[in-house]
N, C-alpha and C positions, 0 to 999 in steps of 0.2 A: 523448759519450754519458754516461748516468748509470749508474754501476757500484756495486753493493753487494758489499763484500768482507768475508770472515771471515778472522781470522788476520793482520790488517794489521801487527801488531808482531812476528810470528814471522819465522823465517828466510826462507822463501819469500815470505810475504805482504808483508814490508817491501820486498823487491825489486820485487814486483808493484806496490805502492803508488807507489814512485818512478817506475816506468815509465809507469803510468797518468797520473800528474801531469805528467810530461814531455810526454806526448802530448796534454795539454789536456783530459782527461776529468774529469767531476765524480764524486768518490769519496765514498761513505758507507761507514763501516767499523764493524763490531762489535768492541768492546773490553770487557775485564772490569772495568777499574779506572778511576776518575776521573783518576788520574795519567796513564795511557796515553791517555785521551781528550784531556787537555790537550796531551800531546805531539804527537799526530797532528793536532789542531786547528791547532796552530801551523804545520803544513805545508800547510794548505789542505784538509784532509779533514774531513768532517762526521762526528763520532763518535756512535755509539749504544752506551751502556753497558748491557751485558747478559751473558747466558751462553748458550752453545750448548745447554745442557740446559734452558733456559727459552725455548721458541719464541715466547712472547708478547712477549718483550723485543726481538725483531728481525723478526718476520714482516711487520709493516706496512711497515717501512723497506725490506725486501727487495722488496716488491711495487711500490715506486716506481722500481725500477731496470730499465734496458733489458737489462743482463746482470748475473748474479749469479756471483761467483767465490768458491769455497769452498776455502780453503787451511788453515783451522784444524784442529787435531786435539787433542781432549781428552787430557791427559797422564795421566789416572788409569786404573785397570783397567776403568773403564766406557767406554773410548774407542769400542769397537765400537757399543754401544747408543746413546751420545750422537751419534756420527757418523751413524747411521741416522736418528735423530730429526731431526738437522739437515737431512739431504738431503731427507727427506720434507717438512719445513717449507719448504725453499727451492724444491723442485719445485712444491709447492702454490701458493706465492706466484707463481711464474712462470706456472703454468697459469691462474691467475686473470687475469693480464695477457693471455695468449694468447687466452682466451675473450672478452676485450674488444677483440681486434684489435690489441693493442699488442705491440711487440718483446718476446720472452721467451727468455732463454738461461740455462742453468746450466752452469758450468764446474767440474768436480770434480777434485780432486787425488788421484791414486793414486800409483803408483811402479813402477819396472821390477822390483822384487823379486817382483811377482806372476807374473813369467815363470819364476822358478826359474832353475836353471842352464841356460844357453842360448847358442847361437852364431848370429849373423846373424839375430836375431829382429826381424821387422818388427811393425807394429801388428796384423797378421793372425795372429800366432803363437798357438799354443795356450798355455794358462796352466798353470803348475805351481807355485803359490805356496809359499814357505817358511812354516812355522807362524806366524811373527811377523805375517804379513799374510794369513793364510788367509781372513780375513773380507772382504778388499778386493774380490775379484771379484764377489761378490754385490752390493755397493754400487755397483760400476761398472755392473752391469746395471740396477739400479734407475734410475740416472741416464740411461742410454742409452734405456731404455724410456719416458722422459718425452716422446719425440717423438710418442707416441700422444695426448698431451694438447696438442699444438701447440707444445711447448717445443723449442728447439734445444739438444740435449744435447752436451756435450763432456767427455771424460775425458782428462786429461793425466797421462802417466806419466814423471815426471822420473827421471833416474838419480841418482847420488850428487852432491849439489850442492856446489859450491865457490865461494869468494869471501868476503871479509869475515873475521870472527873466529869464526863459528859453523859448525856442521856437522862431518862426519866428517873432511874435509880440514883444517878449522880445528883440530880436535883433534890431528891429526898435526903441524901447525906448532907448536902449543903444546908437545906432547910432545918434539919435537926440540929446542926451545929449553931444555927442562928436562933434556935429556940422555938420555932413555930413550924409545924407540918400540917398542911391542908390535904385532906383526903376527900376526893370526889365521891359522893354517895355514901353507902353504909360501910364500905371497906371490907365487906364480906365477899366481894367479887374476886375472882382469881385472875392473875396475869400469867400469860405464857411467856416465861423469861428465858434468856440465853446469855451466857458469858461471852464477852466480845472475842476472846481468843478461841473459844470453842466454835463460835460462828465462823471465824476466819478459817479455821481448819476445814470446815465444810466447803467453803468457797474453793480452797486449794484442791480438795478432793474432786469436786464436780468439774472443775476447769481442766483437770489433768487426767481424768479417767475417761477413756474413749467410749465406754458404755454407759456413762451417766447422762441421762436425759430426762426431761419432764420436770415435775414439781417436787420440791423438797422442803419440808418444814424443818425449822431449827428452833428447838426449845429444850429446856432441861427436864421437863416433865415433873417438876417438883410439886405442881398444883398448889402453890401457896396463895393464900389470900393477901390482899393489900394490907389488911390489919396485921397479919403475921409478919410481913416484911417491915412495916413501920414499927411494930413493937420490938423487933430484934434490933433495928437501927437505934431506937430510943434507948435501949439498954446500954449501948456503947457510947452514947453521947456524954460529954462531961457533966452537963446538967440535963435532966429529963425535959425534953421539949413539950410544949403545949401541942396536943394533937386535936385538930378541929375537923369535923366531918361536915363538908359542904353539901347541902341538898343539890341534886342534879340541876334543878331549875336555876338556882343561884349560880352554879358553876357555868352553865351555858351562857348566862348573861355576861360573865366575866371572861370566859375562854372561847366561846363559840363552839363549833363542832368538835374541837379537841377534847372538850369535857366528856363527850360520849365515849371517846377512845379510852380515857382513863377509868371510866365506869364499866367498861366491858367485862363480862364474866366469861372467861375462856379457859377451857381445859383442852389442850392440843397435844396430839401425838405425832411422832416423826418416823414412822416405820420405813419409809423409802430411804431416808437419810441413814438410818441405822443399818439398813441392808447393805450400804456401801462400806461398812466397817467403822462408821463414825459413831462416837459416843462422847457426850459432854464430860469434861474433867471436873467441872463444878456443877453440882446438881441441886443447888439451893442458894437463894439470895440470903434468906434469914440465917442459914447455917454458915455463911461465908462473910459476915459483916466485918469481922476483924481484918480479914485480908482485903476486902473491898475498901475499907477506910484507909488502909495503908497505901493502896494504889491511888485512891482519891487524893490523898495528901501529897504523894509523890508527883502526880500529874499536875496538881495545882502549883506546886513549887517550881516545876519545870516550865510552866506556861509563861 
């Protein structure tokens, strides 16, 4: 299939790119810089140099794709506005394809933080987003309502992504190597986590299966506490790191609303994703630290 991808060099997007290429799909990707275009071109991806905030730079390319996957997120304070502009552009491109009788799918990246503090939450659960992602549910609905225009809409809500050298767990591995790990809150809260390659496999499935539509959670369902994860990482460090628990009030002063994301207690289930035949190959951060450390070091060396 022909896939158009945003965020191809980002944490999630790079894993999705790898998975799409392994599956033999034709990938066109939006990148900001000529250097990144050259980088992905060498991997067999057709680059489009542009900006999410400039729809004219990528709308035509998106319209040539059977499925559009949106993993990019503007890093500036304008992220909400730019994300809405991007999904409007991508949906319009897909709708033009649908009107011409061509395959049309838009896959949008949200996250489990829109659920708020929750236990046993499936894709049908009510939303209670933390302030950091309070704008996300509206954007999810914009995508889901694209079915009215003949577009197959998909929303993926990943948990905390792990694997490689990036992301929250990657930061924990780096902090442990440096001798100091800070945990927001008591550490007894649970993170809904997902291995980057398993997450990427779900993207490939939903973008290529004609009957996949709606919301899909992506997490390994290990239900591990942050303390469990940190303890396992600490055991693999050359020297046991100092682990400090920061009161949430102190963390908010230093991190802003991101602190509440790290302190969330979430146990999340993914029944709709599993109904597609998807299943995580890694089912625990704590039980996979040796492998994750190897990936971390390899990724750091290649950077």
